[in-house]
C-alpha positions in Angstrom: -0.1 -0.1 0.0 2.9 2.4 0.9 4.4 1.4 -2.5 1.3 2.2 -4.4 1.0 5.5 -2.6 4.8 6.5 -3.1 4.3 5.8 -6.8 1.3 8.1 -6.9 3.1 10.7 -5.4 6.2 10.4 -7.8 3.7 10.4 -10.6 2.0 13.6 -9.3 5.2 15.3 -8.9 6.2 14.6 -12.7 3.0 16.0 -13.7 3.3 19.2 -11.6 6.6 19.9 -13.0 5.5 18.9 -16.8 2.8 21.5 -16.1 5.3 24.0 -14.8 7.5 23.6 -17.7 4.4 24.2 -20.1 3.6 27.2 -18.2 7.3 28.4 -18.5 7.6 27.5 -22.3 4.1 29.7 -22.9 5.7 32.6 -21.0 8.8 32.5 -23.2 6.6 32.5 -26.2 4.6 35.3 -25.2 7.8 37.1 -24.3 9.1 36.6 -27.8 5.8 37.5 -29.4 5.9 40.4 -27.1 9.7 41.5 -28.3 8.6 40.9 -31.8 5.7 43.3 -31.4 8.1 45.7 -29.8 10.4 45.3 -32.5 7.6 46.0 -35.2 6.8 49.2 -33.2 10.3 50.3 -33.2 10.8 49.7 -36.7 7.7 51.8 -37.6 9.0 54.6 -35.1 12.4 54.4 -36.9 10.6 54.8 -40.4 8.8 57.8 -39.1 12.1 59.4 -37.7 13.5 58.6 -41.3 10.6 60.5 -43.0 11.2 63.4 -40.5 14.9 63.5 -41.4 13.8 63.5 -45.0 11.5 66.4 -44.3 14.4 68.3 -42.5 16.6 67.8 -45.5 14.1 69.0 -47.8 13.6 72.1 -45.5 17.2 72.7 -45.7 17.5 72.1 -49.2 14.6 74.7 -49.8 16.4 77.1 -47.5 19.6 76.8 -49.6 17.5 77.6 -52.7 16.0 80.7 -51.0 19.3 81.9 -50.1 20.7 81.7 -53.6 20.1 83.2 -57.2 18.5 79.9 -57.7 15.1 80.6 -56.3 12.2 79.1 -57.5 9.8 81.9 -56.2 7.2 79.5 -54.8 6.1 81.9 -52.2 5.6 85.1 -54.2 4.0 85.3 -57.4 4.9 89.1 -58.2 1.5 89.2 -60.1 1.2 92.8 -59.8 4.6 93.6 -61.2 4.5 91.1 -64.1 0.8 92.0 -65.2 2.2 95.4 -66.4 4.2 93.6 -68.9 2.1 92.9 -72.0 4.7 90.3 -73.6 4.3 87.7 -70.6 1.6 85.4 -71.4 0.5 84.5 -67.8 1.6 86.7 -65.1 0.4 84.7 -62.4 2.5 81.7 -63.7 6.0 81.7 -61.7 6.1 77.9 -62.2 7.8 76.2 -65.1 7.2 76.0 -68.0 6.6 79.8 -68.7 5.9 81.8 -71.8 6.4 85.1 -73.6 5.2 86.3 -76.8 7.4 89.0 -78.4 6.9 90.6 -81.7 3.9 87.8 -82.4 6.7 85.0 -81.6 5.9 82.9 -78.7 9.1 81.5 -76.6 8.5 78.7 -74.1 10.9 78.2 -71.5 10.4 74.6 -69.9 12.7 75.1 -67.0 14.9 77.5 -65.2 17.9 78.3 -67.6 21.3 77.3 -66.1 23.4 78.6 -68.9 22.5 82.3 -70.2 24.2 85.0 -72.1 23.5 88.1 -74.2 24.9 89.9 -77.2 24.1 93.4 -76.1 25.9 95.6 -73.5 22.5 96.8 -72.0 21.2 93.3 -71.8 24.6 92.4 -70.0 24.1 95.0 -67.7 20.4 94.0 -66.5 21.3 90.2 -66.4 24.3 91.1 -63.9 21.9 93.1 -61.8 19.7 89.8 -61.4 22.0 87.2 -61.8 25.7 86.0 -61.6 28.4 83.6 -62.9 26.6 80.7 -61.8 24.1 81.2 -64.5 25.9 83.7 -67.0 28.4 81.8 -69.2 29.6 84.8 -71.4 29.7 88.4 -72.0 29.9 91.1 -74.6 33.7 92.4 -75.1 32.1 95.8 -74.0 31.1 94.5 -70.6 34.8 94.0 -69.9 36.2 97.2 -71.2 37.9 99.7 -68.8 35.4 101.9 -67.3 32.7 99.2 -68.0 29.8 99.4 -65.2 30.3 95.4 -64.8 33.7 95.0 -65.6 34.5 93.5 -62.2 31.8 91.1 -62.6 32.3 90.2 -66.2 36.0 89.7 -66.0 37.4 86.2 -66.6 34.3 85.1 -68.6 34.4 84.2 -72.3 33.6 87.1 -74.5 31.1 86.5 -77.4 30.4 88.7 -80.4 28.0 88.7 -83.4 29.9 85.6 -85.0 27.5 82.5 -84.1 30.4 80.3 -83.8 31.6 82.2 -80.6 28.1 82.1 -79.1 27.5 78.3 -79.6 31.0 77.3 -78.5 29.7 78.4 -74.9 26.7 76.5 -75.1 24.1 78.7 -73.9 20.3 77.6 -73.7 19.0 81.3 -74.0 20.6 84.4 -75.6 19.5 87.8 -75.2 19.6 90.3 -78.4 18.4 93.4 -79.4 16.0 93.8 -82.4 18.7 94.9 -84.7 20.3 91.5 -84.6 20.8 90.1 -88.1 18.4 87.4 -89.3 21.3 85.1 -90.2 22.7 85.2 -86.7 19.3 84.3 -85.2 18.7 81.7 -87.7 22.1 80.1 -87.0 21.7 80.2 -83.3 18.3 78.7 -83.4 19.4 75.8 -85.8 22.0 75.2 -83.0 18.9 74.8 -80.7 19.3 77.9 -78.5 16.6 80.2 -77.7 17.1 83.6 -78.9 15.2 86.2 -77.4 15.0 89.8 -79.0 14.0 92.6 -76.6 13.8 96.4 -77.2 15.4 98.0 -74.3 13.6 100.9 -73.0 15.1 104.3 -72.4 12.3 105.4 -69.9 12.4 104.9 -66.2 9.3 102.8 -66.0 10.7 100.8 -69.1 14.0 100.1 -67.6 12.0 98.6 -64.8 10.1 96.3 -67.0 13.2 95.3 -68.8 14.4 94.0 -65.1 11.4 92.4 -64.6 10.9 90.5 -68.0 14.6 89.3 -68.0 14.0 88.1 -64.5 11.0 86.0 -65.5 12.6 84.4 -68.6 15.8 83.6 -66.2 13.9 82.6 -63.0 15.4 85.5 -61.0 12.2 87.3 -59.8 13.3 87.8 -56.2 16.3 89.6 -57.3 14.4 91.8 -59.6 12.3 92.9 -56.7 15.4 94.0 -54.9 16.8 95.7 -57.9 13.7 97.6 -58.8 13.1 98.7 -55.1 16.6 100.2 -55.2 15.8 101.7 -58.5 12.8 103.3 -57.0 14.7 104.3 -53.9 17.3 106.2 -56.1 14.6 107.8 -58.3 13.2 109.2 -54.9 16.7 110.4 -53.6 17.1 112.5 -57.0 13.5 113.7 -57.0 14.2 115.1 -53.4 17.0 117.2 -54.4 15.8 118.3 -57.8 12.2 119.5 -56.3 13.9 121.7 -53.6 15.3 124.4 -55.9 14.3 125.7 -59.2 16.8 128.6 -59.3 20.1 126.7 -60.5 21.5 127.1 -63.8 20.1 123.9 -65.5 19.9 124.9 -69.3 22.1 122.5 -70.9 23.0 120.3 -73.8 25.0 117.1 -74.2 27.6 117.4 -77.0 30.1 115.1 -78.8 32.2 115.3 -82.0 32.3 112.8 -84.8 32.9 114.6 -87.8 30.3 116.9 -86.7 28.5 118.1 -83.6 26.1 115.4 -82.2 23.4 116.2 -79.3 20.7 114.3 -77.8 17.3 115.3 -78.3 13.6 114.2 -77.8 13.4 110.7 -77.2 17.1 109.8 -76.4 18.3 108.0 -73.6 20.3 111.1 -72.5 17.2 113.1 -72.5 15.7 111.0 -69.7 18.9 111.1 -68.0 18.9 114.9 -68.0 15.1 115.2 -66.8 15.5 113.0 -64.0 18.8 114.9 -62.9 17.1 118.3 -62.9 18.3 119.8 -66.1 16.3 121.4 -69.1 17.5 119.8 -72.2 17.8 122.5 -74.7 18.3 120.4 -77.7 15.0 118.8 -77.1 13.4 122.2 -76.4 14.5 123.4 -79.9 13.0 120.3 -81.6 16.2 118.1 -82.1 14.9 114.5 -82.1 16.9 111.3 -80.8 20.6 111.4 -81.0 21.3 113.9 -84.1 23.8 116.3 -85.7 23.5 120.1 -85.2 25.3 122.9 -87.0 27.5 125.7 -85.2 24.7 128.2 -85.7 22.3 126.2 -83.8 24.6 125.5 -81.2 25.6 129.4 -80.8 22.1 130.2 -80.7 21.0 127.8 -78.2 23.6 129.4 -75.7 23.6 126.8 -72.9 24.5 127.5 -69.4 26.0 124.2 -69.3 27.4 121.6 -72.0 28.0 117.9 -71.0 30.3 116.2 -73.1 29.3 112.6 -73.4 32.3 111.3 -75.6 34.8 109.2 -73.6 38.7 110.2 -73.4 39.5 107.3 -75.2 37.2 108.2 -78.1 38.6 111.8 -78.3 36.5 113.4 -75.6 39.4 115.4 -74.1 40.4 116.7 -77.5 37.1 117.8 -78.2 36.9 119.7 -74.7 39.9 121.5 -75.6 38.7 122.3 -79.0 35.7 124.0 -77.8 37.5 126.5 -75.6 40.1 127.1 -78.4 37.3 127.8 -81.1 37.0 131.7 -80.7 33.6 131.7 -82.7 32.2 129.7 -79.7 33.6 132.0 -77.1 30.1 133.8 -76.7 28.4 130.7 -75.5 27.7 130.9 -71.7 28.9 127.4 -70.8 32.4 128.2 -72.3 32.5 131.8 -71.1 31.9 130.7 -67.6 33.9 127.5 -67.9 30.8 125.3 -67.2 31.7 122.4 -69.6 32.0 119.3 -68.0 33.3 115.8 -69.2 30.9 113.2 -67.9 31.1 109.2 -67.7 29.9 108.1 -71.0 29.1 104.7 -69.6 26.2 106.1 -67.6 24.7 108.4 -70.5 24.5 106.0 -73.4 23.9 102.8 -71.6 20.3 101.1 -72.2 19.8 99.9 -68.7 19.1 101.0 -65.1 22.9 102.3 -64.9 21.9 105.3 -66.5 20.7 106.5 -63.2 24.3 107.2 -62.2 24.3 109.7 -65.0 21.3 111.5 -63.2 23.0 111.3 -60.0 26.1 112.8 -61.9 24.2 115.6 -63.1 22.5 116.5 -60.1 25.8 116.7 -58.2 27.1 119.0 -61.1 23.6 121.3 -60.9 23.4 121.4 -57.3 27.2 121.3 -56.3 27.0 118.3 -54.4 29.6 115.7 -53.0 27.0 113.1 -52.5 23.3 112.6 -53.0 21.5 111.5 -49.7 19.7 108.1 -50.2 21.2 107.1 -53.3 22.7 103.6 -53.1 25.2 102.7 -55.5 24.6 99.8 -57.8 26.8 96.6 -57.4 
């Protein structure tokens, strides 16, 4: 009996141990299952963190675009400024592609161009006001001449001319040209797959700003156009603050240069707009001279200007012409000569077809009002 009871206890003990082992094994499985569950949660959280890293990277990338010339202008549309420019097909569109229609010819720019150049000095000057050598691949030779408004920016870049081979060799996507570029040149460039955009540069103040906005729209530099046109407006205001104060200054003047005849700037000329903004009265325009034209000595004497501005550079004989005016006895009755009010001005500011001619107006205002500087006039870079 005792043996049977002992055997029973032994079997019961084995059973209880087996049950405990089963419980332990279940716990292990549950623990492993729980570990797998936790690992899955951690994996999802890790993926979420990766997404956050990607978002942070994109934010930093976007910031880098915003701080560079390569700005996609996604936050501002500039529609108010762009809608004043009739050749822009859709002023509300600042995405790509974008299109303009000039002289009944439509140009579509698929994406922001990375390689741009011009074959006109005025276009060069505007382009360097809104972009830099990350995008500009060449300049005209005039841009790199001594005394050029953009010489320091343009130096070391390849120079191009009206020879299509020089242009094609720098592999531009877009070339800006004036309306006088030859048909043969335009055809050769377009045959090479280059977009050639011909624009007439305006010599009025509002026209100058429109030129900036148009080229900025085409090249994808609208934020820089805003900065530049704000500076233009500020400089205009600074000049007007000076010229509106005193109307008693001697300001009856003409521009003069010599190329086998006397040349002066009249109605509709770039110099006329420079004179007007600088506070002068252009006697040539008041006497019916149109654009840049020759005049005879009799008209020069009869106009009797109080001031003569020589717009001819020293390199092209300006100083010799200056001396000639004073040595010609037949001109000695002219007030400007008699009172030694003949000034050689910077030809790069007076003849250029860009916003840089505001510097000519500044130069004139300094002469008329005997100023060393004009408060609020910020120098272009």
